[in-house]
VOGU-3710 file (C-alpha; in Angstrom, 3 decimals, decimal comma):
1> mgewhpespa> -7,774/17,607/-0,693  -9,061/20,116/-3,231  -10,101/19,848/-6,868  -6,520/20,439/-8,030  -5,064/17,592/-5,975  -4,104/14,311/-7,706  -5,155/12,225/-4,672  -8,856/12,530/-5,411  -12,083/10,522/-5,111  -11,946/10,035/-8,878
11> rlqaiedqli> -9,221/7,460/-8,299  -11,609/4,992/-6,683  -14,246/5,648/-9,339  -11,681/4,919/-12,061  -10,889/1,584/-10,396  -14,586/0,761/-10,124  -15,178/1,633/-13,780  -12,332/-0,593/-14,972  -13,439/-3,528/-12,800  -16,873/-3,275/-14,419
21> larldgller> -15,383/-2,925/-17,904  -13,261/-6,034/-17,286  -16,390/-7,874/-16,063  -14,756/-8,575/-12,716  -17,262/-6,771/-10,501  -19,576/-9,784/-10,296  -16,731/-12,198/-9,533  -15,417/-10,403/-6,443  -16,662/-10,612/-2,893  -17,080/-7,053/-1,665
31> reaplaeipa> -16,949/-6,004/1,964  -17,539/-2,566/3,453  -14,615/-1,328/5,517  -15,278/-0,606/9,198  -13,784/2,297/11,124  -10,496/1,385/12,800  -10,359/1,490/16,577  -7,807/3,920/17,982  -5,834/1,252/19,945  -5,159/-0,559/16,657
41> imrnhtagai> -3,803/2,627/15,073  -1,697/3,333/18,143  0,209/0,105/17,595  1,999/2,003/14,820  1,352/5,705/15,476  1,870/8,023/18,407  -1,044/9,741/20,097  0,351/12,981/18,715  0,187/11,746/15,126  -3,446/10,749/15,565
51> alvrentpaa> -4,256/14,083/17,216  -2,713/15,997/14,304  -5,368/14,520/12,036  -8,299/14,455/14,442  -7,873/17,922/15,909  -7,109/19,705/12,644  -9,903/18,195/10,571  -12,050/21,191/9,568  -15,570/21,348/10,927  -17,067/23,091/7,910
61> egelypldgd> -17,695/21,534/4,508  -15,378/23,005/1,887  -12,622/24,092/4,271  -9,107/22,670/4,003  -6,332/22,491/6,584  -2,757/21,930/5,285  -0,650/19,523/7,329  2,111/20,127/4,778  2,290/21,425/1,224  1,038/18,103/-0,187
71> tllcahsyha> -1,277/16,850/2,547  -4,530/18,636/3,320  -7,452/17,773/5,542  -11,112/18,302/4,677  -14,140/17,789/6,896  -14,195/14,051/6,090  -10,461/13,279/6,274  -10,306/11,802/9,771  -13,293/9,556/9,111  -11,823/8,459/5,769
81> alraagaala> -8,455/7,695/7,361  -10,110/5,576/10,053  -12,001/3,655/7,400  -8,889/3,114/5,253  -7,026/1,692/8,245  -10,139/-0,267/9,159  -10,114/-1,906/5,741  -6,568/-3,168/6,291  -7,519/-4,489/9,742  -10,715/-6,197/8,588
91> atdaviagsi> -8,966/-7,713/5,575  -6,232/-9,050/7,848  -8,806/-10,665/10,124  -10,714/-12,192/7,210  -7,640/-13,575/5,451  -6,201/-15,072/8,644  -9,608/-16,571/9,494  -9,700/-18,124/6,032  -13,055/-16,644/5,060  -11,353/-15,100/2,024
101> anafcairpp> -8,144/-16,200/0,303  -6,681/-12,722/-0,108  -7,876/-9,130/-0,292  -7,349/-5,912/-2,212  -8,331/-2,806/-0,246  -9,472/-0,027/-2,597  -8,896/2,754/-0,098  -7,846/6,328/0,254  -6,052/8,172/1,684  -2,935/6,094/1,012
111> ghharpsepm> -0,555/5,280/3,830  3,046/4,322/3,155  4,546/7,797/3,714  2,815/8,225/7,091  5,519/8,073/9,744  4,817/6,791/13,256  4,987/10,381/14,503  3,349/12,375/11,692  1,310/12,265/8,485  2,990/13,286/5,225
121> gfclfnnvai> 2,892/12,858/1,458  -0,889/12,490/0,959  -0,882/9,881/3,773  -2,550/10,189/7,186  -2,229/6,744/8,811  -0,021/3,923/7,530  -2,640/1,353/6,550  -0,251/-1,480/5,666  1,847/-0,986/8,795  -1,284/-0,994/10,955
131> garhamdshg> -2,450/-4,209/9,302  0,946/-5,856/9,704  1,135/-4,979/13,400  -2,387/-6,330/13,858  -1,370/-9,622/12,235  1,551/-9,973/14,625  0,182/-8,495/17,832  -3,427/-9,740/17,656  -2,985/-12,961/15,690  0,468/-14,011/16,859
141> larvaiidfd> 2,215/-14,228/13,504  5,988/-14,335/13,875  7,091/-13,177/10,401  5,356/-10,755/8,058  6,581/-9,382/4,731  5,624/-6,033/3,220  6,081/-5,575/-0,531  5,904/-2,005/-1,853  5,849/-1,353/-5,613  4,851/2,308/-5,501
151> vhhgngtaes> 7,123/4,673/-7,453  7,956/6,474/-4,188  9,919/5,103/-1,276  7,624/3,929/1,510  9,571/5,871/4,100  6,873/5,651/6,759  6,730/1,869/6,512  10,511/1,561/6,518  10,720/3,725/9,636  7,951/1,769/11,348
161> frddprvlma> 9,784/-1,555/11,089  13,454/-0,584/10,866  14,324/-2,338/14,113  11,719/-5,111/13,994  13,176/-8,477/12,940  9,655/-9,861/12,499  9,096/-7,752/9,358  10,785/-7,978/5,963  10,217/-4,963/3,720  11,040/-5,261/0,028
171> sffqhplypy> 10,492/-2,466/-2,463  11,784/-0,611/-5,469  11,441/3,135/-5,801  12,527/5,842/-8,207  15,524/7,754/-6,873  15,865/10,662/-6,544  12,165/11,408/-6,031  9,883/12,368/-3,154  10,345/11,837/-0,199  14,063/12,139/-1,069
181> tepeprtatc> 15,216/9,683/1,581  18,641/8,191/1,095  18,699/4,476/0,220  19,089/2,217/3,249  21,711/-0,521/3,526  20,281/-3,852/2,391  19,868/-6,415/5,126  18,007/-9,680/5,602  14,852/-7,689/6,422  15,382/-4,529/4,316
191> vnipvpagsr> 15,488/-4,972/0,547  14,483/-1,498/-0,636  16,122/-0,895/-4,001  16,440/2,537/-5,651  16,142/2,663/-9,443  16,675/5,592/-11,829  13,948/7,414/-13,700  13,072/5,678/-16,941  13,390/2,181/-15,469  10,998/-0,211/-17,171
201> gdvvrtlvte> 9,627/-3,647/-16,521  12,786/-5,530/-17,435  14,730/-3,706/-14,713  12,037/-4,338/-12,108  11,619/-8,006/-13,030  15,366/-8,531/-12,681  15,533/-6,937/-9,236  12,493/-8,922/-8,084  14,108/-12,145/-9,284  17,605/-11,422/-7,998
211> hwlpalhafk> 16,842/-9,591/-4,746  13,220/-9,759/-3,534  12,605/-13,441/-4,107  15,785/-14,761/-2,450  15,086/-12,562/0,587  11,470/-13,732/0,764  12,410/-17,400/0,470  15,002/-16,993/3,223  12,551/-15,136/5,466  9,558/-17,471/4,923
221> pemifisagf> 6,808/-14,962/5,774  3,619/-16,185/7,400  1,643/-13,396/5,713  2,342/-10,822/3,006  1,094/-7,252/2,812  1,368/-5,231/-0,390  1,637/-1,470/-0,648  0,090/-1,415/-4,103  1,003/1,875/-5,715  0,564/2,107/-9,470
231> dahreddigg> 2,324/5,413/-10,117  5,386/3,664/-11,595  3,200/3,144/-14,696  4,610/4,710/-17,845  1,494/6,878/-18,265  1,677/8,343/-14,748  3,335/11,758/-14,761  3,840/11,949/-10,990  6,856/9,664/-11,412  9,134/8,789/-14,280
241> mglveddyaw> 9,234/5,002/-14,533  7,933/2,785/-17,324  5,897/-0,124/-15,969  2,777/-1,436/-17,692  -0,143/-3,601/-16,603  1,642/-6,866/-17,429  4,450/-5,922/-15,056  2,029/-5,483/-12,146  0,406/-8,818/-12,969  3,812/-10,520/-13,097
251> ittqimavak> 4,943/-9,024/-9,767  1,664/-10,089/-8,159  2,061/-13,627/-9,483  5,559/-13,853/-7,974  4,242/-12,674/-4,598  1,378/-15,167/-4,811  3,819/-18,028/-5,342  5,784/-17,080/-2,224  2,579/-16,703/-0,200  1,441/-20,175/-1,242
261> lyakgrivsc> 4,744/-21,704/-0,142  5,026/-20,153/3,308  1,929/-18,098/4,180  -1,047/-20,311/3,295  -1,649/-17,887/0,418  -2,423/-15,043/2,822  -2,084/-11,625/1,162  -3,602/-8,241/1,971  -2,973/-5,573/-0,647  -3,716/-1,895/0,025
271> leggynlsal> -3,940/0,840/-2,576  -1,205/3,469/-2,387  -0,425/5,772/-5,329  -1,532/5,876/-8,953  -2,738/9,164/-10,383  -3,284/8,696/-14,098  -6,871/7,510/-13,814  -6,934/5,230/-16,844  -3,577/3,611/-16,054  -4,569/3,226/-12,402
281> grsvvahvka> -7,811/1,448/-13,206  -6,228/-0,874/-15,760  -3,315/-1,693/-13,453  -5,604/-2,524/-10,532  -7,552/-4,855/-12,819  -4,304/-6,659/-13,702  -3,359/-6,865/-10,017  -6,780/-8,105/-8,893  -6,997/-10,656/-11,708  -3,634/-12,055/-10,605
291> laels> -4,742/-12,180/-6,972  -7,908/-13,991/-8,038  -5,938/-16,229/-10,411  -8,114/-15,178/-13,320  -5,282/-14,166/-15,656
//
């Protein structure tokens, strides 16, 4: 999206570098993401939303097309968005089939701001929402949970499942902050909790313990998806929260325990935000080590 833009290819390289530094690269099973089929994307997005990306993707290398002030398309954007969604779909298939225990999708562009009707906020297609709908509509799961620990409210995901009793969404998000949505009433399937700038790990661990976990135990999800944004890290200037790597590991461990109780351990985690490259890489290592039960 341009050399100035924080959502850059360097993010995935930073993750790769830290996985190597942590000596995890040889312990992980790696799979190349396929391109998503359009019918799978249309389970969550309108034809118009898909056309906005496909038809405005520039033909020439180096050109950019702004969908909004934060979200630009380059010549490879549509292809990249299909592959990001394809990763969530393939990971869902593999985890449900039992060929892998769980999966972390190191993908971009991110997805949780993408509304059913339009891209926004760096996001083109909502990868986690597409994966969750695939789990329910193609694999017959009756209850799916989505956990979002990005610093921003996952407004696109919340909108996608607002009236769907099959999906529990639980998140925290800094408020006020982009996308400036007003907090929703908490219900049995909506546990999205605003927190003020400066909130650190103790605040997040308390809300997870007092709000997320009771809701998850009551809901008994058959699979869990994670919108894994790491921009609530204290070193990430795009937000103003104060989490550290140990907090991401702890949150992941709590989610793992719930998944083992009700979901046969089935988790698919998809990268969302995280724009301080060092903090992003270190946080993903903590998250992946927890998923792999190496920490």
